[in-house]
N, C-alpha and C positions, 0 to 999 in steps of 0.2 A: 741380277745383272752386275757381276763382279767388275770392279774397276781397278786398274793398276794404280799403285801409289807413286807419287812423284814428289820431289822436293819443292816446296812452295816458294823457295827463294830464287828459283830459276834453274835453267839447265846448266849454267856455268858454275853453279855452286859445287864446292868440293863434296864428294859423296860422304855421307855420314858413316862412321864405323858400324859394323854389324852389331846388333844388340840381340839379347835373348828374346825368345818369343813372348814371354810374359811381360817384358818391358817395352816391346816394340809397338804394341797396339793399345787397345782399351778393353781390359779384361771384363769389367762389368757389362759392357755392351755385348761381348762375346757370350757371356753366360746368359744374358737376357735373350739373345738370338736363339741359343740352343733351347732354352725353356719354352719360348714361343713356338719354335718349330716342333718340338717334341709333343707338346699338348695339342698343337694343331693337327699333327698327323694322327694322334690318338682319336680325335673326334672325326677326322676325315673318313676313317674306315669303321666308325661306330655302328653303322647299320649292318655291317657284316656279321659281327658276333651276336647281334640282336635279331638277325633275320629269321632264325628258326622260330622264335617266339612271336615276332611280329606277323610272320606269314600264317602261323596257326591262328592268331587272333583275327586277322583280316581275311583269312581263307584265300591266300594268294596262290596263283598257279606257279609252276616252276619258272616259266618265262618272266612273270611279274617279279618273282624273287630275284632273278638275275638282273633285271632292269633296275630294281630298287637299289641293289648294292653297287651297280655300275654307275648310276647317275652322279654321285658325288665325284667319282673319278673323272668323268667327262667334264663336269662343271669346273672342277679344279684345273683341268688342263686348259680350258679356254680362258679362265680367269687369271691364269699366270701371265698372259700377255697384258691384260688390263692392269694387273698389279705392277708389272714392269714399267708401264707408262706412268703410273702414279709415283713410283719410286723416283723416277727421273724428274718429276715436276714438283712434288711436295715433300720429298725426302722419305727414306725408309722408315724412320721412327713413326711419323704421323700415319703413313700408309699402313703400317702394322697395327697401330692402335685402332684405326677405323675397321680394319678387317677383323680384329679380335672382337670388337663390340658387335659387329654384324652377326658373328657366329654365336656369341653369348646370348644376344637378344633373340636370335632365331631358335636356339635350343630352349631358352626360357619360355618363349611363346608356345612352342610345340608341347612342352611339359604342362603349362598352365591350361591350354585349350584342349590338349589331347589330340591324338592322330587316330582317326577312325576310318580312313579310306586309303586306297592305293595312291590316289592323287596326292594325298597329304604326305606320304612317304617320299614321293618324287619332289615335292616342294621343299621338304626338309633337306633332301639330297642336294638340291641346288644351293641352299644356304651353306651346307657343309663343304661345298666346293670352295668357298672362301678360305676355309682352313687348309684345303689341299693346295691352294695357290700361295700359301705362305712361303713356299720355296723361293719365289721371286722377290721376297722381301727380306727374309731372315739372312740369306746368304750375302747379299750386298750390304746389309746393315753391319754385319761383322767384318766382311772382307775389306771394305773401304778403309778400315783403320790400319791395315797391315801392309808392310812393304813387300816387294815381290818374293823375297827369300822366305817369307812366312805365309804366303797366300795359301799354299796347300794345307798347312796345319789349320789355319783359320777356317777355310772352307770345309775341311774334314770334320772339325769339332762342331761347327754349326750344323753341318749336314747330318751328323749322327742323330739328329732329331727324328729321322725316319724310324728310329726304334720305338717311337710312340705307338706304332701299330701293335707292338707286343702288349702294351698296357691295356689297350682296348680288348684284345683277345683274352687276357688274363682276368680282368676285373668286371667287364660289362656283363657277361653271363651270370656271374656270381651275384652281382647286385640286382640283376633282373629277377633272379629266383627269390631273393629276399624281399624286394620292394615292388616288383613289377617292371616290365621293360620301359613303360612310359616314364617311370620315376627316374630311370637312368639318365634320361635326357636332362632332367632338372639337376640331378646330382653332378653331372659333368660340368655344370656351370660353376661349381665351387672351385675346383682346381684351376679352371680357366680364369676365373675372376682373381684368384690369388696371383697367378702368373701375370695377369694384366697389370696389377698394381706393381709388382716387381719390375715388369717391363717399363712402365712409365718412370719409375725411380731410377733404374739402372741404365737403360738404353740411351745412347747419345749419337746423333748423326756425326759422321766424320767431317773434318773441316775441308777436305779436298774433293767435294762432290763435283762430278763433271757437269758440263752444261747440258740442259735437256736436249734430247734428240727430236728431230721431226718425225712425225708418224711414218713417213715414207721410208725413213732410215731403217725401220724395223723389218722392212721387207726386202731390203737390198740383198742380204745373204741368200734369199730364196731364188735369186737369179743364178746361183751357183749349184751345179749338180751335186757337189760334195755335201752341201747343207742337207739336201733331201736324203742322201745316203745315210748320213749320221742320224737324222731324225728317224729314218726307217729302222736303223739298228737299235736305237733306244726304245722305239715303240715295242720291240720284241723283248728287250731285257727288262726295262723298268715296267713296261706294260704287263709282262708276265708276272713280275714280282707283285705289283699292286693289285693286279687282277686276281691272283691266287689269294693274296691276303684278305681280300674282300669276300671271296667265294668259298674258301675252305670250310668255314663253319657250316654252311649249307651242305656242302659235299659230305662232311663227316656225319652230320645228323641224318641226312637222307640215305646215304650209301651204307652206313654201318649201324644206324640206329643209336648213335651216341647221344647222351644228354648234351644240352647246350654248353654246360660247364666243362665237361670232358672234351667236347669238340673245340672249345676255346683254348684249353691247354694244348691240344694237338696243334692247333693253328699257331699258337704263340711259339711253340718250338720250331715250326717250319719258318715262320717269319723272322724269328731271332737269327736263324742261320743265314738268311739272305741279307739281313741288316748288318750282321757282324762282318761279313766278308767284303762289303763294298769298298772300304779303304784298302783292303788287301788286293782287290782287283786292280785298283790304280797302281799299286806298288808292283804287281805282277806285270802290268802293261809297261811300266817304266823299265822293267828288267828285260823282258823278252819282246816287247813291241806290242802296241795296241791291236794291230791286225792279227798277229798270231794268237794273242790272248782271246780275242773275240771268236776266232775260228774254233778254238777249243771249246769255248763257252757254248756256242750254238750246237755243236755236236752232242755235248753232254746233256744240254737242256732238251734237245729233241729226243734222245734216247730215254731220258728220265720221264718225260711226259708220255712217251709211248708206253713205258712201263706202267705208269699210273693208269692208263686207259685199260690195261689188262689185269691190274691188281685185283685179287679177290679176297684179300685179307687186310685188316687194318695195319699190321706191322709192315707188310709189303708196300702198301700205299704210303705210309709214313716215310719209309726209307727212300722211295722214289721222289716224294715231295721235297724232302730235305735236300736230296741231291739236285733236284731242279732249282730249288731256291738258292743253293750255294752257287750254282752255275750262273743263274740270272743276276744275283747280287754281285758276283765277280764281273759280269758283263757291264753292269751299271758303272762301276769304277773304270772299266776299260774304255767305254765310250767317252767318258769325260777326260780320259788321258789324251784322246785323239782330238777332241774339239778344239782346245787351245793351240794345238800344233798347226791347224789349218786356218782357224779364225781368231787369231790372237787379238787383232784390232776390234773384232766384233764379238768378243767373248760374252759380254753381257747380253746382247741380243740373242746370240746363239743359245745361251743357257735357257732363256725363256722359250725359244722355238723348239729346242730339243726336248725340254721338259714337257711342253705341251704335247708333243708327239708321243712321249711316254705315257701320259695320261690317257690319250686317245686309244693307245694299245691296250691299256688296262680296262677301259670301258668295253672294248670289243671282246676281250677274253671273258670278263665277268658276265656280260649279257649273253654271249654265245653259249656259255655253259648251261645257263638256264633254259635257253631256247632248245639246245640239244636234248636236255632232259625231258622237256615237254613233248618234243616231236618224236623222239626215238625211245624214250623211257630210260635212257642211259646218258651219263656224262661223257662217255668214251669218245664220241665223235668230236666234241668240243676240244678235248685234249689232243686228239690226233690232228685236228686242223691246225692248232697252235704249234704242235711239233713240226708240222709241214712248213709253217711260217718260219720257224727257227732254222730249218734246213735251207729255206729260200734266202734267209739272211746270211747263212754260211756261204752260199753260192755268190751272193752279192759282194761279200768281203773278198772272196777269191777273185771276183771280176775286177775290183778296183784297186787291189793291193799294189800291183806293179806300177800303176799310174801314180798312186799316192806316194809311194817310196821314191819315185823318180822326180816328181814335181814339187812336193812339199819342201819348203826351205826351213828346216828345223834341225836342231842338234839332238832332239829326242828320238828314241826308237819308234819307228812306224811299223 
């Protein structure tokens, strides 16, 4: 829930001269927010790279595998709203500390006691949802330190933590082969604990925290149709990104018989592409308009996912997945170029609501792929349905673009 910076001496004070980014805010807090977000995203999708090994041990069905990797995504989506409320009431630093301890203790308990049932994986998935909900803590922790002219840089640097999904894909399968997949849960506690200590030392709440909002205030934007449109658009872009990040290890092992380690490398390449272009998506939207950028994104994503559904070779599938991730990552940045143009006064609330919708979209994609595999013997129907949703989002943007351009009062391109 990012909050605008204001001069604490009052509105009549003479504006301070512009300062460089590194002098304007609190760099240790920015670094702490990035590290927290990065490691949180790493463990948020941890069940995805481990899924081939977990499912073999527990003899899970394709539908159960899909639900297992989708549960952290759904839990993270819902918990973002909870974390947003906590940030307003007890501050982002303490909220982040509590969330990190819950995740560390949950992983440690799972490692110490072992997971021997499908229900156990779902319970761990709910705990990992606290890591996914770090979005609602790390971003306001960093952004509240920075004046308006540096908000984009602060949000962008803290938000780069979504690259943590790459770490999980690269290292989790390798460590699982060496020590067993259950040991990975315990090993993850080591970097998490190191970052927790650094976070406690480096992070500091900004002095300009806003007054806590009433619970009803969080639902005010939902009275506006535009809020629902933006949530739907992000459910497709971020939902597609995180849903694929969680599901690709299962797809690559089941579809092409890859080892979990090679499947992890393939997944990491795809996820890295989507993470890398998110800030570029915001820049593209600034240049040509968020609406135009999103329309391009949805067409490319739909075509790429359709291509994936028909791919019969690993190189072809990889090419289509990278293209899809590039489009979806660009779309993530484009949506958040539009959000503040319409809901500047409610940007914090909308960040939580739109983020929640993205998580729900990811839960749908990951779970539907597993269900499609179990019912039809193929992942293709799941990809085709999500491609259809991308085209539905394209039509939605086309439907609202004229109204948005005519009614939104902003100097930015729409």
